[in-house]
TITI-295020 format. One record per residue (C-alpha): residue in three letters; x, y, z. Coordinates in steps of 0.05 Angstrom, whole numbers, plus 32768, in hexadecimal, padded with zeros to 4 digits. Each point is the difference from the previous one (the first is absolute). Example, Ala and Ser with C-alpha at 12.3 -4.5 7.8 and 13.67 -1.06 7.14 Angstrom:
// residues 2
ala80F67FA6809C ser801B80457FF3 
// end
This chain:
// residues 336
met7FBF801A81FA ala802A7FC68019 ser804C80047FF9 asn7FFE7FBE7FDA ala7FDD80197FC2 tyr80077FFB7FB5 gly7FE9802C7FC7 ile7FF17FDA7FBF asp7FFC801E7FBA leu7FE77FC87FD3 gly8013801B7FBD thr7FF27FD67FC2 asn804A7FFE7FEE his802280058045 ile7FEB7FF48047 lys801F80328031 ile7FFE7FF4804B phe801380338035 asn801A7FDF803F asn7FF3802D803D asn80327FD88029 asp803D80197FDA asn7FE380367FD1 thr80137FD87FC1 ile7FD97FF67FC0 thr80057FBC7FDE ile7FF27FFD7FB6 gln7FF17FC17FD9 lys7FE17FF17FBD asn7FB67FF0800B met80067FBC7FDF ile7FF77FB98016 ala80157FBD7FE2 ile7FD57FC2800B lys80197FBB7FED asp7FD17FCA7FE7 glu7FC4802E8010 val80057FF6804C glu80478005801A phe801C80448014 phe804280087FDB ala801980488004 tyr7FEA80488009 gly801780477FF2 asp8041800E7FDB thr80117FB67FFE ala7FBE7FF07FDC tyr800C803A7FD0 glu80437FE37FEB met7FD97FC37FE9 tyr7FCA80287FDB glu7FFA7FF07FB6 lys80357FC9800A ala7FDE7FCB802B pro7FE87FBB7FE8 ala7FB67FF37FF9 asn7FF77FE18044 ile801680408023 gln7FCC80377FFC ile801A8047800D ser7FCE80388008 tyr7FEF8044801C pro7FCA7FF28034 leu7FE780487FFA ser7FE080227FC5 cys7FF5804A7FF7 gly800C800D804A val7FCE7FCD801B ile80077FB88015 ser7FF37FCF7FC8 asp801C7FC18022 leu7FF28003804B his80217FBD8011 asn804280127FDE val80018046801E glu7FF77FE08045 leu803C7FD37FF3 leu802A803A7FE7 val7FF1802B803D lys80087FC6802F tyr80467FEF7FE8 met801780497FFC ile7FE9800F8047 ser801D7FBF8019 asp804380127FE2 leu7FFD80458020 gln7FF27FE08043 asn80377FCB7FF8 gly7FCD7FC87FFB ser7FDF800F8044 pro7FBD80237FF4 lys7FED80328037 asn7FBF8025800B ala800280407FD8 asp7FD680397FE5 phe7FFB80087FB5 val7FF1803F7FD7 ile7FF27FF37FB6 ala7FFA80327FC8 val7FC37FF87FD3 pro7FEC80257FBF tyr7FC780328008 asp7FD77FEA7FC4 ile7FEF7FB98018 thr7FC27FE38022 asp7FFA7FF0804A val7FFE7FB67FED glu804380087FDD lys801B8025803E arg7FE67FC7802A ala802C7FD07FD9 phe803E8025801A phe7FE77FF48047 asp7FF07FB77FF2 leu80457FF27FE4 leu80238018803F lys7FD07FD9802C glu800A7FC07FD8 ala804A80067FF2 gly80157FE78044 val8028803F8012 lys7FE080098045 ala7FDE80417FED arg7FE680228040 lys7FE1803E7FE0 ile7FF9800F7FB6 tyr7FF880467FE4 val7FF8801B7FBA val801A80437FE5 gln7FEE801E7FBD lys803D7FF87FD4 ala800080487FE8 leu8001801A8048 ala803A7FD28011 asp8024801A7FC2 gly7FF680488016 val80197FF38046 gly803B7FD97FE4 met8013803B7FD3 gly8001802F803C ile7FBD80227FF3 asp7FD38013803A val7FC27FE27FE2 lys7FD58014803C asn8004804B7FEF ala7FCA80247FD8 ile802D80037FC3 gly7FF17FDD7FBF val80357FCD7FEB leu80027FDA7FBE val80247FBD8007 val800D7FD57FC2 asn80187FB9800E val80177FDD7FC0 gly80027FB68012 phe800A7FBF7FDA glu7FBA7FF57FE5 thr7FDC803F8017 thr8008804A800B glu7FDA801F803A ile7FF3804B7FFC ser7FE5801F8040 ile7FEF8044801D leu800E8002804B ser7FE880318035 leu7FF27FFF804B gly80177FB88008 gly7FD07FE67FCB ile7FFA7FF47FB5 val7FD680347FDB leu80057FE07FBB ser80237FC37FE6 arg80067FD97FC0 leu80217FBD7FF4 ile80147FF07FB8 lys801C7FC07FE4 asp8040801E7FE4 gly80447FF88020 gly80437FDE7FFB leu7FE47FC07FE1 glu7FDF80287FC9 phe804380237FF5 asp80227FBC7FF8 asp7FCA7FE87FD0 ser8007803E7FD6 ile804C7FF67FFB arg7FF67FB77FED gly7FCD80137FCB ala802D80347FE1 val803C7FD07FFD arg7FD57FCB7FE0 asn7FE2802F7FCC glu804280217FEE tyr80307FC68003 gly7FD57FC17FFD leu801D7FEE8044 met7FDB7FE3803B ile801D80128044 gly7FEA7FEB8045 gly7FE0802B8036 lys803F8000802A thr802A80187FC6 ala7FCE80397FF2 glu800280138049 glu804B80058000 val7FFF802B7FC2 lys7FCD802E8022 lys802B8006803F asn8040800E7FD9 leu7FE280317FCF ser8019803F8022 asp80487FE58006 leu80007FE87FB8 glu7FEA80457FE8 lys803780228028 gln80347FD07FE2 gly7FE480087FBA lys7FF77FB57FFA gly7FC87FD37FE9 ala7FE27FC78029 leu80207FBD7FF1 val7FC97FCB8005 cys7FFB7FB67FF2 gly7FC17FDD7FE9 arg7FE17FD37FCB asp7FFA80137FB7 ile7FB77FF77FED val80137FEB7FB9 thr80387FCD800C gly7FEE7FEE8047 leu804980058013 pro801E8027803B val802080417FE9 gln801C8040801E arg7FEF80477FE9 glu801280468015 ile7FC080298009 pro8006804C7FF9 thr7FE88027803D lys7FD4802C7FD4 leu7FD57FC37FEE ile7FF87FF0804A val7FED80488012 asp7FCF80057FC7 ser7FDF7FBE8015 leu7FF1801C8045 glu7FDF80417FE9 gly7FBA7FE27FFD asp80057FE68047 phe801A80438019 lys7FC580237FDD ser7FCE7FD28022 ile801C80128045 ile8001804B7FEF asp7FB97FFE7FE7 ser7FE97FDF8041 ile802480358029 lys7FDC80357FD8 phe7FBE7FDC800B ile800A8005804C leu801880487FFC glu7FC380157FD9 arg7FD47FE68039 thr8028801D8039 pro7FDF8038802A pro801F80457FF0 glu8021800B8045 leu80227FBC7FFC ser801580107FB9 ala8023803E8019 asp80277FD78032 ile80157FCE7FCA phe801580397FD2 arg802E801A8036 asn801C7FBD8017 gly7FFE7FD67FC1 ile7FF87FB57FF7 tyr80207FCD802E leu80177FC57FD7 thr80127FBC801C gly7FFB7FB57FF1 gly80337FD07FE2 ala7FEF80107FB8 ser8004804C800B gln804C7FFB7FF5 val7FF97FF17FB6 ser802780327FD6 his7FD8803B7FE5 leu7FC17FF48029 val800D803A802F glu800B80337FC9 arg7FC57FE67FD8 ile7FD18009803C ala801D8046800E asp7FF780147FB7 gly7FBA7FE17FFB thr7FE48020803F gly802980408007 leu800F7FED8048 lys80407FF48027 val800D7FB6800D asn801E7FEE8043 val80247FBD7FFD thr800D7FD7803F asp80457FE6800D glu7FE67FB9800F pro7FC47FF47FD2 ile7FFE7FB5800C thr7FFD8005804C ser7FD98041800B thr7FC07FDB8014 ala80257FD18030 tyr8025803B801F gly7FBE80248008 leu7FE37FC38023 gly803C8001802F arg7FF280498013 ile7FB77FF0800B ile80147FC7802F gln8032802A8026 glu7FE680488000 ser7FC0800F8027 glu7FEE803B7FD4 phe7FF47FD07FC6 ser7FE47FC48026 ser7FB780157FF2 leu800D7FF17FB6 ala80007FB58011 gln7FBA7FE38005 ser7FF07FBD8020 ala7FF07FCB7FCD glu7FD37FD9802F gly7FBB7FF57FE2 met8013801F7FBD gly7FDA7FE57FC4 lys7FD07FD6802A 
// end
């Protein structure tokens, strides 16, 4: 693969780009702001700062939904500006390797190819890699061996549960439960218990800080709108309420892991019993999720040090290391 190459993990919440030129990974919120319906205004973390605060003429959105492209034009703009910034405003011919979910159609995979062709990033060659395989490589697993590996990626809108062996995916299931559902559950619990409406960004911060709050023995201090008076108020929310609100989402993920395990061939099951579950994804860091999965499955849970960037790091290894290069498949002609 060319030395000028990029690995792209288009997550619904964050876009992560591995730059082969300097071995860095750039992370930005996968959001875009459009002014007056046509004018590009901002992208990434800058757009996120405006989220839930912008006037009506500035539309801020996630251009991906459940791991697939829902707004091709805006994704093209987002990728174009990110790559342009990485290349200091001077686009150069480059190879691109992009991670895609397993449980999508060839037509949906083709959309990933089309966006790079149409984004004006001078894509020379475009390859796709199954996201679960990139995760495995990124977590230091030799996915090309004849050993069964169970990878669970808990993302923003989805959780992908996959059994890997011999460089391929034996079984996989994609469920619509992830960090966004966690946020919604927290918001619902706060509304029901305190009559308080809080925003998505506030719920996300509560979720991220839950572990620290528990260690400190403190509740989460949140601001929102009282649904009775309509006035802004501040409340301290006990951590127990937050933990209890997440139990249903945790159970959904555990049930789906069990669903896959029940259908796993016995020899691969033996490997998984010995090695445990490999857990990654941005939402996998939520307090209590690891122990709930371990208790619910009876298996050891291996947690990666860098859950947000494991896919991008895996793409980097696929770009650089010949032993993994066969995991990247040319996207030419896909979905036609």
